[in-house]
N, CA, C and O atoms as a MOPAC input file, in Angstrom:
PM7 MOZYME 1SCF
protein

 N    182.35600 1   -57.45200 1   114.71500 1
 C    182.11300 1   -58.13600 1   116.14100 1
 C    182.02800 1   -59.68500 1   115.84100 1
 O    181.49400 1   -60.19900 1   114.85800 1
 N    182.58200 1   -60.24100 1   116.75100 1
 C    182.33500 1   -61.73400 1   116.75500 1
 C    181.10300 1   -62.16800 1   117.44100 1
 O    180.50600 1   -61.64200 1   118.38000 1
 N    180.83700 1   -63.29800 1   116.73500 1
 C    179.43100 1   -64.15600 1   116.94500 1
 C    179.19400 1   -64.19800 1   118.51200 1
 O    178.15600 1   -63.74900 1   118.99600 1
 N    180.26500 1   -64.79300 1   119.33400 1
 C    179.95700 1   -64.71600 1   120.69400 1
 C    179.67600 1   -63.59700 1   121.40700 1
 O    178.82800 1   -63.58600 1   122.29900 1
 N    180.39500 1   -62.54300 1   121.04800 1
 C    180.10900 1   -61.08800 1   121.63700 1
 C    178.67100 1   -60.57700 1   121.33400 1
 O    177.91700 1   -60.05500 1   122.15400 1
 N    178.41700 1   -60.81500 1   120.02000 1
 C    176.95200 1   -60.35200 1   119.77500 1
 C    175.95600 1   -61.13000 1   120.31100 1
 O    174.84300 1   -60.61100 1   120.40500 1
 N    176.14000 1   -62.48400 1   120.75600 1
 C    175.08700 1   -63.09800 1   121.60900 1
 C    175.12000 1   -62.58300 1   122.94900 1
 O    174.05800 1   -62.41700 1   123.55000 1
 N    176.23400 1   -62.31000 1   123.48900 1
 C    176.33100 1   -61.73200 1   124.87400 1
 C    175.44300 1   -60.56000 1   124.89100 1
 O    174.41400 1   -60.53700 1   125.56800 1
 N    175.91000 1   -59.40900 1   124.01100 1
 C    175.15800 1   -58.24400 1   124.02700 1
 C    173.54200 1   -58.36000 1   123.76900 1
 O    172.72500 1   -57.62700 1   124.32800 1
 N    173.27000 1   -59.20400 1   123.01000 1
 C    171.90600 1   -59.27300 1   122.83800 1
 C    171.41700 1   -60.06400 1   123.99800 1
 O    170.33600 1   -59.61100 1   124.37500 1
 N    171.79100 1   -61.01300 1   124.65500 1
 C    171.28300 1   -61.36500 1   125.92700 1
 C    171.21100 1   -60.38000 1   127.08000 1
 O    170.33200 1   -60.37600 1   127.94200 1
 N    172.21400 1   -59.56500 1   126.99700 1
 C    172.37200 1   -58.41600 1   128.17900 1
 C    171.01800 1   -57.41300 1   127.80500 1
 O    170.22700 1   -57.01000 1   128.65700 1
 N    170.94400 1   -57.12900 1   126.44600 1
 C    169.82700 1   -56.13400 1   126.28300 1
 C    168.51100 1   -56.63400 1   126.50000 1
 O    167.64400 1   -55.86100 1   126.90600 1
 N    168.21500 1   -58.02000 1   126.24400 1
 C    167.37400 1   -58.74400 1   126.60900 1
 C    166.84600 1   -58.61600 1   128.03500 1
 O    165.80800 1   -58.06200 1   128.39900 1
 N    167.70800 1   -59.19700 1   128.71800 1
 C    167.72200 1   -59.00100 1   130.33200 1
 C    167.27400 1   -57.66400 1   130.74300 1
 O    166.28000 1   -57.49900 1   131.45100 1
 N    168.09500 1   -56.59900 1   130.24500 1
 C    167.69900 1   -55.23300 1   130.63300 1
 C    166.07500 1   -55.02000 1   130.43200 1
 O    165.32200 1   -54.82800 1   131.38600 1
 N    165.67900 1   -55.07300 1   129.18300 1
 C    164.27500 1   -55.05300 1   128.87900 1
 C    163.39000 1   -55.62300 1   129.74400 1
 O    162.35400 1   -55.05700 1   130.09300 1
 N    163.79800 1   -56.93900 1   130.19600 1
 C    162.95900 1   -57.74400 1   130.87600 1
 C    162.86900 1   -57.25500 1   132.37600 1
 O    161.85500 1   -57.48000 1   133.03700 1
 N    163.82700 1   -56.66000 1   132.83200 1
 C    163.99900 1   -56.15200 1   134.30900 1
 C    163.32800 1   -54.79700 1   134.42100 1
 O    162.77400 1   -54.46200 1   135.46800 1
 N    163.36900 1   -54.01900 1   133.36000 1
 C    162.63600 1   -52.81800 1   133.21500 1
 C    161.34000 1   -52.96500 1   133.04700 1
 O    160.62900 1   -52.10700 1   133.57000 1
 N    160.70300 1   -54.04900 1   132.30100 1
 C    159.26400 1   -54.31600 1   132.52700 1
 C    158.83700 1   -54.76200 1   133.73600 1
 O    157.76700 1   -54.32300 1   134.15700 1
 N    159.47100 1   -55.56500 1   134.39800 1
 C    159.05300 1   -56.18300 1   135.78800 1
 C    159.04600 1   -54.97900 1   136.82000 1
 O    158.11600 1   -54.90100 1   137.62300 1
 N    159.88200 1   -54.20800 1   136.81400 1
 C    159.82200 1   -53.16700 1   137.87600 1
 C    158.87900 1   -52.16600 1   137.81900 1
 O    158.68700 1   -51.34500 1   138.71500 1
 N    158.18100 1   -52.23900 1   136.58100 1
 C    156.94300 1   -51.02500 1   136.46200 1
 C    155.66400 1   -51.93100 1   135.87200 1
 O    155.09900 1   -51.63500 1   134.81900 1
 N    155.31300 1   -53.00400 1   136.64800 1
 C    154.05100 1   -53.76800 1   136.24600 1
 C    152.94800 1   -52.99100 1   135.62000 1
 O    152.57900 1   -52.02900 1   136.29400 1
 N    152.35000 1   -53.17700 1   134.51600 1
 C    151.37000 1   -52.44400 1   133.95200 1
 C    151.36300 1   -51.08100 1   133.88100 1
 O    150.31400 1   -50.43700 1   133.86800 1
 N    152.89800 1   -50.38700 1   133.81600 1
 C    153.22200 1   -49.06700 1   133.40400 1
 C    152.97900 1   -48.29000 1   134.81400 1
 O    153.00100 1   -47.06200 1   134.73400 1
 N    152.77100 1   -48.80900 1   135.97500 1
 C    152.54300 1   -47.97400 1   137.29600 1
 C    153.62300 1   -46.92800 1   137.57000 1
 O    153.40100 1   -45.83400 1   138.08900 1
 N    154.74700 1   -47.35000 1   137.19400 1
 C    155.84400 1   -46.19900 1   137.56500 1
 C    155.56000 1   -44.79700 1   136.70700 1
 O    155.85100 1   -43.68800 1   137.15600 1
 N    155.06600 1   -44.97500 1   135.65900 1
 C    154.93000 1   -43.67600 1   134.73900 1
 C    153.58000 1   -42.69100 1   135.61200 1
 O    153.28000 1   -41.56200 1   135.22100 1
 N    152.94700 1   -43.31500 1   136.72000 1
 C    151.94300 1   -42.64200 1   137.41400 1
 C    152.66900 1   -41.64000 1   138.33800 1
 O    152.08800 1   -40.62100 1   138.71100 1
 N    153.91700 1   -41.91900 1   138.70300 1
 C    154.51300 1   -40.95900 1   139.56800 1
 C    154.74700 1   -39.66500 1   139.10200 1
 O    154.64900 1   -38.71100 1   139.87500 1
 N    155.06600 1   -39.51100 1   137.83700 1
 C    155.19900 1   -38.04600 1   137.36300 1
 C    154.06700 1   -37.55900 1   137.19800 1
 O    154.13600 1   -36.34900 1   136.98500 1
 N    152.65300 1   -38.11700 1   137.20300 1
 C    151.42300 1   -37.54200 1   136.98300 1
 C    150.49800 1   -37.20900 1   138.30000 1
 O    149.34400 1   -36.78700 1   138.21900 1
 N    151.21700 1   -37.47800 1   139.56100 1
 C    150.86900 1   -37.38100 1   140.79700 1
 C    150.90100 1   -35.98400 1   140.95000 1
 O    151.78000 1   -35.31300 1   140.40900 1
 N    149.77600 1   -35.35800 1   141.83000 1
 C    149.91700 1   -33.91300 1   142.26500 1
 C    150.36900 1   -33.86200 1   143.59000 1
 O    149.77400 1   -34.36700 1   144.54200 1
 N    151.59100 1   -33.15200 1   143.65100 1
 C    152.46600 1   -33.24600 1   144.93500 1
 C    152.21300 1   -31.80300 1   145.48200 1
 O    152.89800 1   -31.54300 1   146.47100 1
 N    151.45100 1   -30.89300 1   145.08900 1
 C    151.29800 1   -29.61800 1   145.79200 1
 C    150.54100 1   -29.74900 1   147.09900 1
 O    149.48900 1   -30.38300 1   147.18500 1
 N    151.16800 1   -29.07100 1   148.19500 1
 C    150.78400 1   -28.90500 1   149.62300 1
 C    149.51000 1   -28.13600 1   149.37900 1
 O    149.37000 1   -27.07900 1   148.76300 1
 N    148.43300 1   -29.02900 1   150.10900 1
 C    147.04700 1   -28.27000 1   149.96800 1
 C    146.58500 1   -27.69400 1   151.56900 1
 O    146.67700 1   -28.32800 1   152.62000 1
 N    146.14200 1   -26.49500 1   151.40200 1
 C    145.60000 1   -25.77700 1   152.69200 1
 C    144.03700 1   -25.48400 1   152.65500 1
 O    143.55100 1   -24.74600 1   151.79800 1
 N    143.39900 1   -26.01300 1   153.48900 1
 C    141.99800 1   -25.74800 1   153.64700 1
 C    141.78000 1   -24.32100 1   153.69400 1
 O    142.57800 1   -23.57700 1   154.26300 1
 N    140.60600 1   -23.85700 1   153.05200 1
 C    140.33800 1   -22.19000 1   152.95500 1
 C    139.98800 1   -21.80700 1   154.31100 1
 O    140.45500 1   -20.76300 1   154.76500 1
 N    139.05800 1   -22.68900 1   155.15400 1
 C    138.61900 1   -22.35400 1   156.48700 1
 C    138.99300 1   -23.57300 1   157.29800 1
 O    138.23700 1   -24.53900 1   157.19600 1
 N    140.07800 1   -23.67800 1   158.11300 1
 C    140.27000 1   -24.89200 1   159.02500 1
 C    139.23400 1   -25.20700 1   159.75200 1
 O    139.02200 1   -26.39100 1   160.01300 1
 N    138.33000 1   -24.11600 1   160.24900 1
 C    137.32000 1   -24.47000 1   161.23100 1
 C    135.92800 1   -24.97800 1   160.55500 1
 O    134.92800 1   -25.34000 1   161.17500 1
 N    136.10300 1   -24.91800 1   159.06100 1
 C    134.87900 1   -25.24600 1   158.70200 1
 C    135.36800 1   -25.94500 1   157.12800 1
 O    135.46000 1   -25.35200 1   156.05300 1
 N    135.59900 1   -27.20800 1   157.39000 1
 C    136.05500 1   -27.89900 1   156.05900 1
 C    135.05200 1   -28.37400 1   155.13100 1
 O    134.10400 1   -29.03800 1   155.55000 1
 N    135.18300 1   -28.08400 1   153.88100 1
 C    134.29400 1   -28.57900 1   152.81600 1
 C    134.32600 1   -30.14000 1   152.70900 1
 O    135.24600 1   -30.79500 1   153.20000 1
 N    133.27000 1   -30.70300 1   152.04000 1
 C    133.41100 1   -32.18400 1   151.81200 1
 C    134.38000 1   -32.58900 1   151.09100 1
 O    134.63000 1   -33.78500 1   151.24200 1
 N    135.11300 1   -31.95600 1   150.25500 1
 C    136.07700 1   -32.31700 1   149.58800 1
 C    137.42900 1   -32.25000 1   150.52800 1
 O    138.34900 1   -33.05900 1   150.40500 1
 N    137.42200 1   -31.35300 1   151.32400 1
 C    138.54700 1   -31.07000 1   152.20800 1
 C    138.70400 1   -32.20100 1   153.28100 1
 O    139.75400 1   -32.71700 1   153.66500 1
 N    137.40500 1   -32.47100 1   153.68200 1
 C    137.18700 1   -33.45400 1   154.66300 1
 C    137.44900 1   -34.83100 1   154.10400 1
 O    137.77700 1   -35.66300 1   154.95000 1
 N    137.38300 1   -35.19200 1   153.01100 1
 C    137.72400 1   -36.27300 1   152.35900 1
 C    139.24500 1   -36.57400 1   152.20100 1
 O    139.66800 1   -37.72600 1   152.10300 1
 N    139.92300 1   -35.63400 1   152.18600 1
 C    141.36400 1   -35.62200 1   151.94300 1
 C    142.26500 1   -35.43900 1   153.28200 1
 O    143.42500 1   -35.84100 1   153.37000 1
 N    141.59900 1   -34.81500 1   154.24300 1
 C    142.36100 1   -34.58000 1   155.47100 1
 C    142.50500 1   -35.65800 1   156.40600 1
 O    141.54600 1   -36.28200 1   156.86100 1
 N    143.96400 1   -35.92300 1   156.75100 1
 C    144.25600 1   -36.95500 1   157.75000 1
 C    143.62100 1   -36.90500 1   159.01400 1
 O    143.85700 1   -35.91200 1   159.70200 1
 N    142.82600 1   -37.82000 1   159.48100 1
 C    142.60800 1   -37.84200 1   161.02100 1
 C    143.41100 1   -38.76800 1   161.81600 1
 O    143.51400 1   -39.96100 1   161.53300 1
 N    143.99800 1   -38.19000 1   162.84900 1
 C    145.01500 1   -38.57200 1   163.69900 1
 C    144.23100 1   -39.40200 1   165.09500 1
 O    143.52500 1   -38.72400 1   165.84300 1
 N    144.37700 1   -40.53600 1   165.29400 1
 C    143.82400 1   -40.89300 1   166.36300 1
 C    145.08000 1   -41.65200 1   167.37000 1
 O    145.93800 1   -42.40400 1   166.90800 1
 N    144.99100 1   -41.35800 1   168.47800 1
 C    146.11600 1   -41.76000 1   169.57100 1
 C    145.42400 1   -43.17800 1   170.38200 1
 O    144.32500 1   -43.16300 1   170.93600 1
 N    146.17200 1   -44.15600 1   170.31800 1
 C    145.70200 1   -45.32800 1   171.16600 1
 C    146.36000 1   -45.62700 1   172.30200 1
 O    146.93200 1   -44.73900 1   172.93500 1
 N    146.36100 1   -46.99400 1   172.72300 1
 C    147.08100 1   -47.27100 1   174.07300 1
 C    148.58400 1   -47.21600 1   173.74700 1
 O    149.11500 1   -47.32800 1   172.64300 1
 N    149.18500 1   -47.00700 1   175.02100 1
 C    150.68700 1   -46.98300 1   175.10500 1
 C    151.02900 1   -48.38900 1   175.69100 1
 O    150.57800 1   -48.89700 1   176.71700 1
 N    151.97400 1   -48.92500 1   174.76000 1
 C    152.62900 1   -50.40700 1   175.46700 1
 C    153.38400 1   -50.18300 1   176.52000 1
 O    153.67800 1   -49.05900 1   176.92600 1
 N    153.78600 1   -51.39200 1   177.08800 1
 C    154.68900 1   -51.35800 1   178.22500 1
 C    156.02600 1   -50.93200 1   178.07900 1
 O    156.75000 1   -50.78500 1   179.06300 1
 N    156.46500 1   -50.69100 1   176.75100 1
 C    157.78100 1   -50.16200 1   176.49100 1
 C    157.61000 1   -48.74700 1   176.13300 1
 O    158.64400 1   -48.16600 1   175.80200 1
 N    156.64700 1   -48.15500 1   176.13100 1
 C    156.26000 1   -46.78700 1   175.85600 1
 C    156.10500 1   -46.23000 1   174.67200 1
 O    156.29100 1   -45.04600 1   174.39100 1
 N    155.69200 1   -47.26300 1   173.83300 1
 C    155.25200 1   -46.73400 1   172.14300 1
 C    153.69100 1   -46.81300 1   172.34100 1
 O    153.02500 1   -47.69000 1   172.89100 1
 N    153.29100 1   -45.60400 1   171.71100 1
 C    151.88200 1   -45.28100 1   171.52700 1
 C    151.65000 1   -45.71500 1   170.15100 1
 O    152.48800 1   -45.66800 1   169.24900 1
 N    150.12300 1   -46.25500 1   170.03300 1
 C    149.75900 1   -46.56200 1   168.84200 1
 C    148.96500 1   -45.14100 1   168.12600 1
 O    148.00000 1   -44.56900 1   168.63400 1
 N    149.63700 1   -44.75400 1   166.83600 1
 C    149.02500 1   -43.60700 1   166.26100 1
 C    148.31200 1   -44.36400 1   165.06500 1
 O    148.87000 1   -45.27600 1   164.45500 1
 N    147.15500 1   -43.95500 1   164.80600 1
 C    146.32300 1   -44.32700 1   163.77900 1
 C    146.12200 1   -43.25300 1   162.81200 1
 O    145.93800 1   -42.12600 1   163.27300 1
 N    146.12800 1   -43.38900 1   161.75800 1
 C    145.76600 1   -42.21100 1   160.62300 1
 C    144.80200 1   -42.90100 1   159.49200 1
 O    145.00500 1   -43.92600 1   158.83900 1
 N    143.69600 1   -42.01200 1   159.47400 1
 C    142.72600 1   -42.61500 1   158.48000 1
 C    142.54300 1   -41.21900 1   157.65600 1
 O    142.42600 1   -40.10100 1   158.15800 1
 N    142.54800 1   -41.53100 1   156.36600 1
 C    142.21500 1   -40.34000 1   155.37900 1
 C    140.71900 1   -40.15200 1   155.05200 1
 O    140.04400 1   -40.85800 1   154.30300 1
 N    140.30200 1   -38.99500 1   155.80100 1
 C    138.83400 1   -38.65100 1   155.61700 1
 C    138.35400 1   -38.47800 1   157.10700 1
 O    138.81600 1   -39.06400 1   158.08600 1
 N    137.34900 1   -37.56900 1   157.08000 1
 C    136.78100 1   -37.30700 1   158.23100 1
 C    135.27500 1   -37.02800 1   158.35100 1
 O    134.69700 1   -36.96900 1   157.26500 1
 N    134.56700 1   -36.85700 1   159.37900 1
 C    133.34100 1   -36.58900 1   159.40400 1
 C    132.61300 1   -37.66900 1   158.63600 1
 O    131.71200 1   -37.28300 1   157.89200 1
 N    132.87000 1   -38.97400 1   158.70400 1
 C    132.08600 1   -39.97400 1   157.81600 1
 C    132.36300 1   -40.09800 1   156.25700 1
 O    131.85000 1   -40.96000 1   155.54300 1
 N    133.18200 1   -39.19000 1   155.86000 1
 C    133.37800 1   -39.14800 1   154.60600 1
 C    134.85600 1   -39.84800 1   154.27600 1
 O    135.87300 1   -39.19000 1   154.49200 1
 N    134.93000 1   -41.01700 1   153.81700 1
 C    136.26500 1   -41.72500 1   153.56500 1
 C    136.73100 1   -41.48000 1   152.01400 1
 O    135.94500 1   -41.34400 1   151.07600 1
 N    138.04200 1   -41.45300 1   151.92900 1
 C    138.66600 1   -41.36900 1   150.50800 1
 C    138.48300 1   -42.51200 1   149.92300 1
 O    138.53700 1   -43.61500 1   150.46800 1
 N    138.26900 1   -42.29000 1   148.83200 1
 C    138.11600 1   -43.58900 1   147.67300 1
 C    139.43200 1   -44.16900 1   147.44100 1
 O    140.45000 1   -43.51500 1   147.66600 1
 N    139.46400 1   -45.41700 1   146.98200 1
 C    140.64100 1   -46.03200 1   146.54000 1
 C    140.27900 1   -46.79600 1   145.36500 1
 O    140.13700 1   -48.01800 1   145.40900 1
 N    140.09700 1   -45.97700 1   144.12000 1
 C    139.95900 1   -46.40200 1   142.81000 1
 C    141.10800 1   -46.29900 1   141.86800 1
 O    142.03100 1   -45.50300 1   142.03900 1
 N    141.02500 1   -47.10500 1   140.89700 1
 C    142.15400 1   -46.88300 1   139.79100 1
 C    142.70900 1   -45.65100 1   139.50700 1
 O    143.90900 1   -45.54900 1   139.25300 1
 N    141.91700 1   -44.65400 1   139.52500 1
 C    142.15500 1   -43.23300 1   138.90800 1
 C    142.18400 1   -42.08100 1   140.25100 1
 O    142.44600 1   -40.89100 1   140.07700 1
 N    141.89900 1   -42.62000 1   141.45200 1
 C    141.84300 1   -41.66200 1   142.61800 1
 C    142.05400 1   -42.45300 1   143.82300 1
 O    141.21700 1   -43.27000 1   144.20600 1
 N    143.26400 1   -42.20700 1   144.49100 1
 C    143.52000 1   -42.96100 1   145.72000 1
 C    144.56200 1   -42.20200 1   146.48900 1
 O    145.18000 1   -41.25800 1   145.99600 1
 N    144.73300 1   -42.62700 1   147.67000 1
 C    145.51800 1   -42.00700 1   148.68700 1
 C    147.00200 1   -42.94600 1   148.36600 1
 O    146.89200 1   -44.15500 1   148.56900 1
 N    148.17300 1   -42.50700 1   147.94800 1
 C    149.29100 1   -43.14000 1   147.34100 1
 C    150.27000 1   -43.12000 1   148.46200 1
 O    151.07300 1   -44.05200 1   148.40300 1
 N    150.44700 1   -42.16400 1   149.64700 1
 C    151.20000 1   -42.45300 1   150.82900 1
 C    150.74300 1   -41.73300 1   152.05700 1
 O    150.10100 1   -40.68800 1   151.95400 1
 N    151.03000 1   -42.22100 1   153.14100 1
 C    150.84200 1   -41.46400 1   154.34800 1
 C    152.17300 1   -41.42600 1   155.27300 1
 O    152.85600 1   -42.42600 1   155.49500 1
 N    152.41100 1   -40.29900 1   155.71600 1
 C    153.63000 1   -40.38700 1   156.47300 1
 C    153.25000 1   -39.48400 1   157.82100 1
 O    152.42900 1   -38.57200 1   157.90700 1
 N    153.97800 1   -39.95200 1   158.67400 1
 C    153.98900 1   -39.51500 1   160.08500 1
 C    155.21900 1   -38.81900 1   160.81000 1
 O    156.26400 1   -39.46400 1   160.89300 1
 N    155.16300 1   -37.78700 1   161.23600 1
 C    156.29200 1   -36.77000 1   161.97200 1
 C    155.95900 1   -36.61900 1   163.27300 1
 O    154.79100 1   -36.47000 1   163.63400 1
 N    157.02800 1   -36.65000 1   164.12400 1
 C    157.06300 1   -36.25700 1   165.49200 1
 C    158.00700 1   -35.13300 1   165.51300 1
 O    159.15300 1   -35.32000 1   165.10400 1
 N    157.61000 1   -33.88800 1   165.98500 1
 C    158.39200 1   -32.79500 1   166.03900 1
 C    159.13800 1   -32.77400 1   164.75000 1
 O    160.36100 1   -32.92100 1   164.75400 1
 N    158.41800 1   -32.58700 1   163.56100 1
 C    159.28000 1   -32.34600 1   162.23100 1
 C    160.11800 1   -33.38000 1   162.04400 1
 O    160.86600 1   -33.25000 1   161.07600 1
 N    160.24900 1   -34.61300 1   162.82700 1
 C    161.09500 1   -35.70300 1   162.39300 1
 C    160.31700 1   -36.96200 1   161.95600 1
 O    159.48300 1   -37.55700 1   162.63900 1
 N    160.80700 1   -37.33700 1   160.44200 1
 C    159.96700 1   -38.47600 1   160.05600 1
 C    160.19700 1   -39.49100 1   160.64300 1
 O    161.37500 1   -39.79200 1   160.83200 1
 N    158.99400 1   -40.46100 1   161.18400 1
 C    159.37800 1   -41.51500 1   162.03800 1
 C    158.49800 1   -42.64400 1   161.16400 1
 O    158.61900 1   -43.77300 1   161.64000 1
 N    157.72500 1   -42.57300 1   160.10200 1
 C    157.08400 1   -43.48600 1   159.52000 1
 C    156.52600 1   -43.10500 1   158.10500 1
 O    155.88800 1   -42.06300 1   157.95500 1
 N    156.75300 1   -43.88000 1   157.17400 1
 C    155.82400 1   -43.64800 1   156.06700 1
 C    155.33000 1   -44.97800 1   155.21500 1
 O    155.97900 1   -46.02400 1   155.23900 1
 N    154.08500 1   -44.81600 1   154.44500 1
 C    153.84700 1   -46.26200 1   153.86200 1
 C    153.27400 1   -45.79300 1   152.69000 1
 O    152.54000 1   -44.80500 1   152.65200 1
 N    153.65800 1   -46.63000 1   151.50200 1
 C    153.10600 1   -46.24900 1   150.16300 1
 C    151.75600 1   -47.13000 1   149.99500 1
 O    151.67100 1   -48.30300 1   150.36000 1
 N    150.92000 1   -46.53400 1   149.50600 1
 C    149.78800 1   -47.48900 1   149.20900 1
 C    149.17900 1   -47.68100 1   147.78100 1
 O    149.49900 1   -46.79500 1   146.98800 1
 N    148.51200 1   -48.48600 1   147.38800 1
 C    148.38400 1   -48.93300 1   145.91000 1
 C    147.04000 1   -48.62800 1   145.70900 1
 O    146.27500 1   -48.79200 1   146.66000 1
 N    146.52100 1   -48.12700 1   144.42600 1
 C    145.12400 1   -48.05800 1   144.12600 1
 C    144.26900 1   -49.18500 1   144.30300 1
 O    144.80300 1   -50.29300 1   144.26500 1
 N    143.09700 1   -49.10900 1   144.48000 1
 C    142.22300 1   -50.38200 1   144.50300 1
 C    142.37700 1   -51.47200 1   145.72700 1
 O    141.47900 1   -52.04900 1   146.34000 1
 N    143.67800 1   -51.55800 1   145.87100 1
 C    143.98200 1   -52.74100 1   146.74600 1
 C    144.07800 1   -52.19300 1   148.31700 1
 O    143.67300 1   -52.92100 1   149.22400 1
 N    144.55300 1   -51.06300 1   148.55600 1
 C    144.66500 1   -50.53400 1   149.74600 1
 C    144.00400 1   -49.35800 1   150.11600 1
 O    143.93800 1   -48.53500 1   149.20400 1
 N    143.48100 1   -49.02000 1   151.20500 1
 C    142.77500 1   -47.88200 1   151.67500 1
 C    143.65400 1   -46.67600 1   152.33100 1
 O    144.82600 1   -46.88100 1   152.64400 1
 N    143.07300 1   -45.48900 1   152.51200 1
 C    144.04600 1   -44.47800 1   153.04900 1
 C    144.03200 1   -44.70600 1   154.37300 1
 O    143.26800 1   -44.03900 1   155.07000 1
 N    144.81500 1   -45.62000 1   154.91400 1
 C    144.97700 1   -45.85400 1   156.40400 1
 C    146.38600 1   -46.42500 1   156.82200 1
 O    147.11500 1   -46.99900 1   156.01300 1
 N    146.66300 1   -46.25700 1   157.93900 1
 C    148.22500 1   -46.54900 1   158.43600 1
 C    148.09500 1   -46.37000 1   159.91400 1
 O    147.39100 1   -45.50300 1   160.43200 1
 N    148.77500 1   -47.19200 1   160.52100 1
 C    149.12000 1   -47.17200 1   161.87800 1
 C    150.74300 1   -47.48200 1   162.14800 1
 O    151.53800 1   -48.18300 1   161.52300 1
 N    150.89800 1   -46.63100 1   163.38800 1
 C    152.46000 1   -46.69100 1   163.77900 1
 C    152.65200 1   -46.79300 1   165.30700 1
 O    151.83200 1   -46.39500 1   166.13400 1
 N    153.57100 1   -47.24600 1   165.51600 1
 C    153.85900 1   -47.36700 1   167.24300 1
 C    154.97200 1   -46.50100 1   167.43600 1
 O    156.06000 1   -46.88900 1   167.00900 1
 N    154.88800 1   -45.33300 1   168.03700 1
 C    156.08700 1   -44.51100 1   168.25200 1
 C    156.18500 1   -43.99300 1   169.89300 1
 O    155.27900 1   -44.04400 1   170.72500 1
 N    157.36400 1   -43.56100 1   170.04800 1
 C    157.52600 1   -43.01800 1   171.50700 1
 C    157.35300 1   -41.67800 1   171.56800 1
 O    158.13500 1   -40.85100 1   171.10000 1
 N    156.16800 1   -41.41100 1   172.23600 1
 C    155.68900 1   -39.71600 1   172.18400 1
 C    156.19400 1   -39.15400 1   173.38900 1
 O    155.92200 1   -37.95900 1   173.50600 1
 N    156.91200 1   -39.70800 1   174.41300 1
 C    157.14300 1   -39.36700 1   175.63500 1
 C    157.70800 1   -37.82100 1   175.90300 1
 O    157.32400 1   -37.16300 1   176.87000 1
 N    158.61300 1   -37.35300 1   174.98300 1
 C    159.24900 1   -36.01700 1   175.22600 1
 C    158.47800 1   -35.11300 1   173.88000 1
 O    158.66300 1   -33.89600 1   173.84600 1
 N    157.79100 1   -35.64700 1   173.01700 1
 C    157.15800 1   -34.80100 1   171.75300 1
 C    156.34800 1   -33.97500 1   172.30900 1
 O    155.83700 1   -34.07300 1   173.42500 1
 N    156.18500 1   -32.90500 1   171.30400 1
 C    155.37500 1   -31.89000 1   171.31500 1
 C    154.04900 1   -31.93700 1   170.57300 1
 O    152.95100 1   -31.62100 1   171.03000 1
 N    154.34600 1   -32.40500 1   169.29500 1
 C    153.13700 1   -32.39300 1   168.22900 1
 C    153.71100 1   -33.55000 1   167.49700 1
 O    154.89800 1   -33.87300 1   167.44500 1
 N    152.51800 1   -34.22100 1   166.84600 1
 C    152.67600 1   -35.04400 1   165.57000 1
 C    151.77300 1   -34.64200 1   164.32600 1
 O    150.59400 1   -34.28500 1   164.32600 1
 N    152.57000 1   -34.78300 1   163.36900 1
 C    151.91400 1   -34.32400 1   162.02700 1
 C    151.77100 1   -35.65300 1   161.15600 1
 O    152.66800 1   -36.49600 1   161.16500 1
 N    150.53800 1   -35.81500 1   160.36000 1
 C    150.31400 1   -36.96300 1   159.29000 1
 C    150.24900 1   -35.98600 1   158.17000 1
 O    149.77500 1   -34.85100 1   158.20300 1
 N    150.87800 1   -36.70000 1   157.03500 1
 C    150.76800 1   -36.16800 1   155.59800 1
 C    150.08700 1   -37.35800 1   154.83800 1
 O    150.30400 1   -38.55600 1   155.01500 1
 N    149.21500 1   -36.77300 1   153.95000 1
 C    148.54600 1   -37.97400 1   153.07300 1
 C    148.54100 1   -37.53900 1   151.73100 1
 O    147.97600 1   -36.46200 1   151.53900 1
 N    149.07600 1   -38.16500 1   150.66400 1
 C    149.08500 1   -37.72900 1   149.28500 1
 C    147.96200 1   -38.32000 1   148.59400 1
 O    147.75100 1   -39.53000 1   148.67400 1
 N    147.30300 1   -37.62100 1   147.98700 1
 C    146.17500 1   -38.06100 1   147.05700 1
 C    146.81200 1   -37.86200 1   145.52200 1
 O    147.47700 1   -36.88200 1   145.18600 1
 N    146.52500 1   -38.81300 1   144.80000 1
 C    147.35800 1   -38.85100 1   143.40200 1
 C    146.76200 1   -37.54600 1   142.57900 1
 O    147.45200 1   -37.01400 1   141.70900 1
 N    145.50500 1   -37.08900 1   142.88900 1
 C    144.85600 1   -36.00600 1   142.09900 1
 C    144.89900 1   -34.68400 1   142.72800 1
 O    145.12700 1   -33.66800 1   142.07100 1
 N    144.67300 1   -34.68100 1   144.05100 1
 C    144.37500 1   -33.33000 1   144.83900 1
 C    145.47200 1   -33.13900 1   145.71400 1
 O    145.18900 1   -32.36400 1   146.62700 1
 N    146.67200 1   -33.59800 1   145.74700 1
 C    147.72500 1   -32.94500 1   146.32200 1
 C    147.96700 1   -33.57000 1   147.81000 1
 O    147.40000 1   -34.61400 1   148.13100 1
 N    148.75100 1   -32.94600 1   148.61100 1
 C    149.25800 1   -33.51400 1   150.11700 1
 C    148.57700 1   -32.44600 1   151.06900 1
 O    148.65200 1   -31.21800 1   151.01400 1
 N    147.84900 1   -33.30600 1   152.01200 1
 C    147.00700 1   -32.99300 1   152.83800 1
 C    147.70400 1   -33.24500 1   154.14000 1
 O    148.40100 1   -34.25500 1   154.24500 1
 N    147.57700 1   -32.43300 1   155.11300 1
 C    148.30600 1   -32.42400 1   156.51400 1
 C    147.20200 1   -32.02100 1   157.60600 1
 O    146.27700 1   -31.22100 1   157.47000 1
 N    147.55700 1   -32.80900 1   158.75000 1
 C    146.93300 1   -32.75400 1   159.94900 1
 C    148.03200 1   -32.59300 1   161.18500 1
 O    149.10500 1   -33.18400 1   161.06800 1
 N    147.80900 1   -31.92000 1   162.18500 1
 C    148.73600 1   -31.91200 1   163.17100 1
 C    148.05300 1   -31.83900 1   164.72400 1
 O    147.25600 1   -30.95500 1   165.03900 1
 N    148.46400 1   -32.83100 1   165.56900 1
 C    147.88000 1   -32.90700 1   166.87000 1
 C    148.95100 1   -32.46100 1   168.01100 1
 O    149.97700 1   -33.13000 1   168.13400 1
 N    148.73200 1   -31.41500 1   168.78400 1
 C    149.49800 1   -31.15300 1   169.59600 1
 C    149.34600 1   -31.97600 1   170.91500 1
 O    148.23200 1   -32.20900 1   171.38500 1
 N    150.46400 1   -32.39500 1   171.47600 1
 C    150.50500 1   -33.31300 1   172.60400 1
 C    150.39700 1   -32.88000 1   174.06100 1
 O    150.44000 1   -33.72000 1   174.96000 1

C-alpha cells in the first residue's frame, strides 16, 4: 500500500471513530438496549397503586384556538405523585395518538427534562385520544380519554 493511501485510510478511520463517539455522548446510546419496552397494565384500573399512579399519563384538554387546534397536555404521574427524572429512572418518551393515529412524540432526557409534553391537535372529528409514556425501568404506560 502506498503511503498516501495509508494516510487517507487512517484519516477516514479516525473520522469514523470521532463521529461514533459524538453520536453517543457519555455512552447514552447503550441505554436504549436497556430500556423496558413492556406494555404495562394496572392490576385494577379503578384503584391504582402508588407505583401505577406515578407512571400513568394524565391527559388534560385545554383551550381550542381560532384554527381548531386543541391544547393537549400530558403529565406523567397522577394524584399528586410525579414521576422522577434521575440518571437511573426517568420518562424517556411521551407519544400522543388520536383514534390510533400517531400525531406527536417527544423524547426526554434523564435529569434534564420531566415527564411532560404538550401538543396542539385538531380533535374536531376524533373519538378518543391516547397517551403513552415510556419509563426506562418500568415499561410503557397508557391513558385514554374518550371525547
